[in-house]
Kinemage of the C-alpha trace (Angstrom):
@kinemage 1
@onewidth
@group {chain A} dominant
@subgroup {mainchain}
@vectorlist {calphas} color= white
{ca met a 1} P 0.000 0.000 0.000
{ca asn a 2} L 1.259 3.431 -0.741
{ca arg a 3} L 1.127 6.219 1.767
{ca thr a 4} L -2.001 7.990 0.444
{ca ala a 5} L -4.004 4.761 0.394
{ca phe a 6} L -2.877 4.003 3.943
{ca asn a 7} L -3.880 7.489 5.138
{ca arg a 8} L -7.263 7.100 3.457
{ca phe a 9} L -7.728 3.721 5.146
{ca leu a 10} L -6.946 5.256 8.539
{ca ala a 11} L -9.388 8.109 7.959
{ca leu a 12} L -12.179 5.710 6.950
{ca ser a 13} L -11.527 3.431 9.914
{ca arg a 14} L -11.720 6.402 12.295
{ca phe a 15} L -14.994 7.454 10.662
{ca ala a 16} L -16.360 3.933 11.103
{ca gln a 17} L -15.322 3.919 14.736
{ca lys a 18} L -17.126 7.190 15.378
{ca arg a 19} L -20.153 6.101 13.398
{ca his a 20} L -20.607 2.817 15.236
{ca gly a 21} L -19.987 4.231 18.671
{ca his a 22} L -16.569 2.714 19.289
{ca gly a 23} L -14.536 4.693 21.754
{ca his a 24} L -17.602 6.542 23.084
{ca his a 25} L -18.178 6.276 26.812
{ca val a 26} L -21.320 7.347 28.604
{ca ala a 27} L -20.457 10.088 31.041
{ca asn a 28} L -23.468 9.691 33.361
{ca pro a 29} L -25.546 6.529 33.055
{ca gly a 30} L -28.043 7.753 35.630
{ca pro a 31} L -28.977 6.529 39.075
{ca pro a 32} L -28.651 2.824 39.757
{ca cys a 33} L -31.828 0.731 39.765
{ca asn a 34} L -32.907 -0.721 43.076
{ca phe a 35} L -36.011 -2.258 44.618
{ca asp a 36} L -37.436 1.167 45.468
{ca met a 37} L -38.373 1.560 41.776
{ca met a 38} L -40.318 -1.716 41.627
{ca pro a 39} L -44.132 -1.546 41.688
{ca val a 40} L -45.780 -2.478 44.964
{ca pro a 41} L -48.723 -4.898 44.723
{ca phe a 42} L -51.946 -3.490 46.183
{ca gln a 43} L -54.335 -6.379 45.471
{ca ser a 44} L -54.235 -9.970 46.572
{ca tyr a 45} L -52.523 -12.481 44.307
{ca lys a 46} L -55.578 -14.744 44.211
{ca lys a 47} L -57.879 -11.972 42.977
{ca val a 48} L -55.562 -10.788 40.202
{ca tyr a 49} L -54.752 -14.365 39.171
{ca gly a 50} L -58.451 -15.201 38.923
{ca glu a 51} L -59.195 -12.134 36.791
{ca leu a 52} L -56.326 -12.823 34.431
{ca gln a 53} L -57.144 -16.516 34.102
{ca gly a 54} L -60.752 -15.672 33.305
{ca lys a 55} L -59.655 -13.281 30.570
{ca phe a 56} L -57.129 -15.728 29.102
{ca asn a 57} L -59.619 -18.614 29.192
{ca thr a 58} L -62.089 -16.428 27.270
{ca tyr a 59} L -59.403 -15.727 24.657
{ca leu a 60} L -58.672 -19.454 24.429
{ca ala a 61} L -62.349 -20.395 23.989
{ca val a 62} L -62.976 -17.731 21.342
{ca ser a 63} L -59.863 -18.701 19.399
{ca ala a 64} L -60.801 -22.413 19.556
{ca val a 65} L -64.292 -21.656 18.210
{ca phe a 66} L -62.819 -19.462 15.471
{ca phe a 67} L -60.325 -22.180 14.491
{ca ala a 68} L -62.998 -24.890 14.442
{ca ser a 69} L -65.357 -22.776 12.330
{ca ser a 70} L -62.647 -21.798 9.845
{ca phe a 71} L -61.467 -25.421 9.568
{ca ala a 72} L -65.037 -26.626 9.023
{ca thr a 73} L -65.533 -23.964 6.342
{ca ala a 74} L -62.322 -25.060 4.618
{ca ile a 75} L -63.471 -28.682 4.563
{ca tyr a 76} L -66.980 -27.703 3.397
{ca thr a 77} L -65.609 -25.672 0.473
{ca asn a 78} L -63.196 -28.528 -0.361
{ca leu a 79} L -60.158 -26.321 0.167
{ca phe a 80} L -57.884 -29.304 0.851
{ca ala a 81} L -59.251 -31.353 -2.113
{ca phe a 82} L -59.477 -34.635 -0.210
{ca glu a 83} L -61.805 -36.350 -2.670
{ca glu a 84} L -59.658 -35.623 -5.727
{ca ala a 85} L -56.562 -36.954 -3.988
{ca ile a 86} L -58.201 -40.213 -2.838
{ca arg a 87} L -60.243 -41.411 -5.814
{ca pro a 88} L -58.770 -42.503 -9.138
{ca pro a 89} L -58.912 -40.077 -12.051
{ca gln a 90} L -62.221 -39.939 -13.929
{ca ser a 91} L -62.756 -40.399 -17.586
{ca tyr a 92} L -62.249 -37.375 -19.787
{ca arg a 93} L -65.971 -37.429 -20.692
{ca asn a 94} L -67.074 -37.182 -17.044
{ca arg a 95} L -64.839 -34.284 -16.054
{ca gln a 96} L -66.417 -30.888 -15.646
């Protein structure tokens, strides 16, 4: 490498270091986290657990009904083409 190419390489590498944050130190990261910043529970565990489980069970039931209805619709409209895959091919005259 000649000297100008080497100087250009050094300049680009310094630019890349600045661009990607290399060599940059945070001066003040802020106060340290401790347990004083954690939320304090104000309701009983059993009550909150029951409410959340009721909500999640409702989501589960609705999604199961939606899946069953969409799967039944797919079978009714012959989306998976079960009959064509199982039976032998028909005569050319009988095809529609």
